[in-house]
N, C-alpha and C positions, 0 to 999 in steps of 0.2 A: 526731653519729651517732644514728640512731633507737634507741629502747629495745630493739627486737627485735635489731638489729645488735649492740648492746652486750652483750646476753644471749648471743648466739651466740659473740661474741668471748671472753666469760668461760669458756664451755665449752672453747673451743680453748686458751685460756691454761692452764686447769687440766689439760687433757690434756698440754700441753707440760711442765708442772711434773712430772707423773707420769712422763713419758718421760725427762726429765732425771734424776729421782730414781732410776729403774730403772737408767739407765746408770751413774750415780755409785756405786750399790750394787754393781753388777757389776764396776766398776773397783777396788773395794777389794781388799786382799790380807789374807786370802782374800776372795773374792767373797761377798756376802751375798745368796744367790740366792732365799731364801724371800721376803724383803721386795721384792726386785727383781721377782720374778714377780707379786706383788700389784700393784705399780705398773704393770706392763705391762698387766694386765687393766684397771686403772682408766683408763689412758690411752685404750685402745680403747673402753671403755664411754663415756667422755666425748665422744670423737670421734663415736661413733655416736648419741649423744643430741643433739649439736649439729645434725645434719642435720634430723631431724623438727622440732626447735625452729625451724629456719630456715623451715619450711613452716607454722608456726603450730599444729603438732600438740601435744596434751597428751603429756607424757612419763610412761611407766609406771615405777613403782618396781621395777625389775628389774636384776639384775646379769648376766642370761643374755644373752650376746653374740649367740647365734643368734636369740633373740627380738628383740633390738634391730636386727639386720640385716633381719629380716622387717618390722619397723615401718618402717625406711628404705625397703625395697623397695615398700611401699605407695605411696610417693611417687616412687620411681625404681627400676624393675625391675633396673637394673644392680647394685644392692646384693645381689641374689641370688647373684652371683658371689663375694661375700665370706663367705657363711654358713659354709662348710666351713673357711675360713681362720681365722676368728675364734673359732669354736666351742670349740676345745681350750683357749683362754685363759680360758674361763668358770670352770674349776676353780681357777684361780689366785686368784679372789676370796676363797675361804675355805680351800682345801685345806691351804695351808702356813702359815696364820696361827696355828695352835696346834700344840703338840707332838704328834707321832704319825708322820705320813708323813715319809719321808726327803726332805730338801730337794731341789729340782729341780737337775739338773746345769747347769753354766754354759752348755753348748751349747743346751740347751732354752730358757734365758732369752735367749740371743743370738738364737735363732730368733723368740722372742716380740717382741723389739725390732725385728726386721725386719718383723714383722706391723704393729707400730705405724707404722713408716715407710710401709708400703703403704697402710694405712687412712687415715693422715694425708693422703697425696697424693690418694687417691681422694675423700675428703670435700672437701678444699680445691678440687679441680677442679670439684666440683658446687656449691660455695658461691660460686665466682667469678662 
C-alpha cells in the first residue's frame, strides 16, 4: 500500500473509531450524550480530512466542518451539498466538553450519527 493510501486509511480508521465510540456512549444507560456528540464531530472531521489528503492537499488545522466541506469542494464540487448537513456538528467539538451548556438530547446525537453514516458513504464513494 503506498504511503498516501496508508495515510488516508488511517484517517478513515480513526473516523470509524470515533463513530463506534459515539454509538457505544449513546448505548449506555443513561446515554452519555456530551461525549458522544464530541465523537460525532470528530468522526465527520476526520472523514472530511481524508478526502483532501487523498488529493495531496495540505490539511488546515481546523475543527470547523463547514470550512472542511469547502476545502473538499475545491477538489469535488459535490461536497458543497454536505456543508449545511455537517455545519451544526461543528459546535460539538467544544460546546459540551466543559460544564455549562445542558448536554445534547439523545435524538440530536442520533441525528449526528446519521450524519456520520451519510458523510462516510459520500467520502468512500469518492475515494473508490
